[in-house]
Backbone as CSV, one residue per row, in Angstrom:
resi,resn,N_x,N_y,N_z,CA_x,CA_y,CA_z,C_x,C_y,C_z
1,MET,291.870,-107.212,-30.260,292.994,-108.133,-30.344,294.253,-107.351,-30.720
2,PRO,295.311,-107.448,-29.941,296.533,-106.701,-30.243,297.166,-107.142,-31.561
3,PRO,297.725,-106.172,-32.309,298.442,-106.511,-33.538,299.799,-107.132,-33.221
4,HIS,300.569,-107.379,-34.212,301.958,-107.845,-34.082,302.058,-109.202,-33.402
5,GLY,301.179,-110.111,-33.741,301.298,-111.444,-33.173,301.085,-111.475,-31.672
6,GLY,300.199,-110.643,-31.154,299.886,-110.674,-29.733,300.542,-109.584,-28.913
7,GLN,301.465,-108.848,-29.492,302.123,-107.770,-28.759,301.273,-106.505,-28.827
8,SER,301.236,-105.777,-27.732,300.541,-104.501,-27.718,301.375,-103.463,-28.450
9,PRO,300.723,-102.497,-29.086,301.482,-101.447,-29.761,302.291,-100.639,-28.749
10,GLY,303.420,-100.135,-29.202,304.297,-99.352,-28.338,304.469,-97.932,-28.841
11,PHE,305.353,-97.231,-28.182,305.620,-95.828,-28.502,306.057,-95.661,-29.951
12,MET,306.955,-96.516,-30.425,307.451,-96.372,-31.797,306.351,-96.671,-32.816
13,ASP,305.382,-97.503,-32.465,304.234,-97.727,-33.348,303.425,-96.441,-33.485
14,LEU,303.235,-95.732,-32.389,302.514,-94.463,-32.426,303.265,-93.446,-33.278
15,VAL,304.561,-93.360,-33.098,305.378,-92.448,-33.909,305.231,-92.796,-35.389
16,ALA,305.277,-94.072,-35.709,305.170,-94.508,-37.108,303.809,-94.144,-37.703
17,VAL,302.748,-94.317,-36.941,301.406,-93.991,-37.435,301.291,-92.494,-37.713
18,LEU,301.835,-91.671,-36.830,301.777,-90.226,-37.033,302.668,-89.771,-38.186
19,ALA,303.801,-90.439,-38.377,304.768,-90.023,-39.405,304.439,-90.575,-40.785
20,GLU,303.705,-91.675,-40.847,303.475,-92.370,-42.117,302.966,-91.472,-43.248
21,PRO,301.968,-90.637,-43.026,301.455,-89.849,-44.159,302.337,-88.661,-44.568
22,ILE,303.345,-88.344,-43.794,304.093,-87.112,-44.051,304.809,-87.144,-45.394
23,ALA,305.380,-88.258,-45.797,306.052,-88.332,-47.107,305.071,-88.032,-48.235
24,PHE,303.846,-88.514,-48.105,302.827,-88.237,-49.120,302.434,-86.764,-49.085
25,LEU,302.241,-86.231,-47.874,301.805,-84.844,-47.733,302.885,-83.850,-48.155
26,LEU,304.141,-84.246,-48.059,305.228,-83.388,-48.550,305.422,-83.530,-50.062
27,GLY,304.735,-84.494,-50.662,304.876,-84.724,-52.095,306.094,-85.554,-52.448
28,ASP,306.697,-86.197,-51.460,307.883,-87.012,-51.685,307.539,-88.440,-52.101
29,ALA,306.301,-88.821,-51.922,305.843,-90.157,-52.315,304.521,-90.000,-53.052
30,GLN,304.296,-90.880,-54.001,303.051,-90.838,-54.760,302.065,-91.839,-54.185
31,LEU,300.803,-91.544,-54.371,299.751,-92.474,-54.000,299.812,-93.679,-54.926
32,PRO,299.173,-94.780,-54.561,299.212,-95.982,-55.415,298.741,-95.734,-56.853
33,ASP,297.867,-94.747,-57.046,297.388,-94.442,-58.396,298.326,-93.505,-59.151
34,GLY,299.452,-93.151,-58.539,300.437,-92.294,-59.187,300.219,-90.808,-58.970
35,GLN,299.149,-90.449,-58.307,298.844,-89.042,-58.057,299.643,-88.514,-56.868
36,SER,299.791,-87.213,-56.821,300.453,-86.570,-55.701,299.410,-86.152,-54.674
37,ALA,299.766,-86.276,-53.416,298.880,-85.858,-52.323,299.506,-84.695,-51.563
38,GLN,300.372,-83.935,-52.222,301.072,-82.858,-51.520,300.080,-81.898,-50.881
39,ASP,300.266,-81.679,-49.615,299.432,-80.778,-48.827,300.309,-80.292,-47.682
40,LEU,301.039,-79.211,-47.920,302.022,-78.746,-46.933,301.413,-78.350,-45.595
41,PRO,300.236,-77.714,-45.557,299.654,-77.422,-44.241,299.359,-78.692,-43.420
42,ARG,298.877,-79.722,-44.062,298.619,-80.979,-43.345,299.929,-81.663,-42.956
43,ALA,300.954,-81.548,-43.802,302.267,-82.097,-43.442,302.772,-81.409,-42.183
44,ARG,302.630,-80.102,-42.136,303.049,-79.322,-40.960,302.281,-79.763,-39.720
45,LEU,300.981,-80.021,-39.862,300.169,-80.486,-38.745,300.712,-81.805,-38.197
46,HIS,301.033,-82.744,-39.071,301.558,-84.033,-38.617,302.918,-83.878,-37.945
47,ILE,303.762,-83.003,-38.479,305.064,-82.737,-37.861,304.856,-82.114,-36.477
48,ASP,303.930,-81.168,-36.396,303.643,-80.533,-35.106,303.070,-81.525,-34.096
49,LEU,302.265,-82.477,-34.559,301.731,-83.504,-33.662,302.854,-84.375,-33.102
50,LEU,303.824,-84.692,-33.940,304.989,-85.447,-33.443,305.751,-84.627,-32.401
51,ALA,305.827,-83.320,-32.605,306.506,-82.454,-31.631,305.732,-82.411,-30.313
52,VAL,304.411,-82.411,-30.381,303.597,-82.465,-29.157,303.865,-83.778,-28.429
53,LEU,303.890,-84.868,-29.179,304.184,-86.169,-28.581,305.553,-86.147,-27.902
54,GLN,306.529,-85.554,-28.568,307.871,-85.458,-27.997,307.844,-84.686,-26.676
55,GLU,307.164,-83.571,-26.670,307.109,-82.732,-25.474,306.375,-83.436,-24.327
56,LYS,305.266,-84.049,-24.633,304.432,-84.663,-23.596,305.026,-85.963,-23.042
57,THR,305.937,-86.576,-23.779,306.539,-87.824,-23.306,307.971,-87.637,-22.814
58,ARG,308.458,-86.402,-22.835,309.838,-86.125,-22.408,310.087,-86.695,-21.012
59,GLY,311.121,-87.498,-20.898,311.480,-88.105,-19.625,310.731,-89.394,-19.320
60,ASN,309.812,-89.777,-20.199,309.008,-90.973,-19.956,309.200,-92.048,-21.019
61,VAL,310.155,-91.853,-21.903,310.465,-92.858,-22.925,311.958,-93.153,-22.862
62,SER,312.351,-94.246,-23.490,313.762,-94.645,-23.433,314.642,-93.659,-24.201
63,GLU,315.933,-93.731,-23.938,316.890,-92.882,-24.668,316.841,-93.180,-26.157
64,GLN,316.688,-94.444,-26.508,316.616,-94.823,-27.922,315.363,-94.232,-28.570
65,GLU,314.234,-94.321,-27.903,312.997,-93.758,-28.443,313.113,-92.242,-28.590
66,THR,313.711,-91.605,-27.592,313.929,-90.160,-27.647,314.802,-89.796,-28.849
67,ALA,315.891,-90.525,-29.040,316.814,-90.239,-30.140,316.146,-90.454,-31.495
68,VAL,315.378,-91.508,-31.632,314.696,-91.781,-32.908,313.720,-90.660,-33.216
69,LEU,312.926,-90.253,-32.243,311.951,-89.183,-32.477,312.640,-87.862,-32.774
70,GLU,313.710,-87.537,-32.063,314.441,-86.294,-32.333,315.009,-86.280,-33.744
71,ASP,315.602,-87.387,-34.155,316.168,-87.484,-35.499,315.075,-87.377,-36.560
72,LEU,313.982,-88.074,-36.346,312.863,-88.025,-37.294,312.333,-86.608,-37.427
73,LEU,312.122,-85.936,-36.304,311.619,-84.564,-36.353,312.593,-83.630,-37.061
74,ALA,313.875,-83.777,-36.821,314.863,-82.926,-37.492,314.808,-83.123,-39.007
75,GLN,314.726,-84.366,-39.431,314.664,-84.655,-40.866,313.382,-84.117,-41.489
76,LEU,312.266,-84.329,-40.821,310.986,-83.872,-41.356,310.907,-82.353,-41.407
77,ARG,311.401,-81.704,-40.379,311.387,-80.234,-40.365,312.254,-79.675,-41.491
78,MET,313.420,-80.283,-41.707,314.308,-79.839,-42.781,313.624,-80.021,-44.146
79,ARG,312.987,-81.158,-44.325,312.315,-81.421,-45.591,311.143,-80.468,-45.796
80,TYR,310.413,-80.170,-44.736,309.301,-79.230,-44.830,309.810,-77.851,-45.248
81,VAL,310.890,-77.403,-44.632,311.448,-76.096,-44.971,311.898,-76.070,-46.440
82,GLU,312.517,-77.148,-46.905,312.930,-77.230,-48.310,311.728,-77.109,-49.237
83,LYS,310.630,-77.780,-48.895,309.449,-77.787,-49.745,308.684,-76.481,-49.693
84,SER,308.594,-75.894,-48.501,307.756,-74.716,-48.330,308.513,-73.402,-48.530
85,GLY,309.828,-73.458,-48.429,310.604,-72.235,-48.540,310.563,-71.398,-47.275
86,ASN,310.065,-71.975,-46.178,309.986,-71.244,-44.890,311.053,-71.701,-43.960
């Protein structure tokens, strides 16, 4: 049964699912129990997966979807570099 009141998931839903854990993995958000889940290698993996999605869907998504993903990746990459020092 499709989520969202009968609507099928879309491209931005996929982006959101892939991006959701990154704040936790970068240590920018705490788990519900107050613990940190910082794991920079896994954060990098999720960022890289978003980049694969960007590459594989180039030219097949709307301009708005392209812009949102590009902006998200730029922000996440910057935050990763700040956290990792790389």
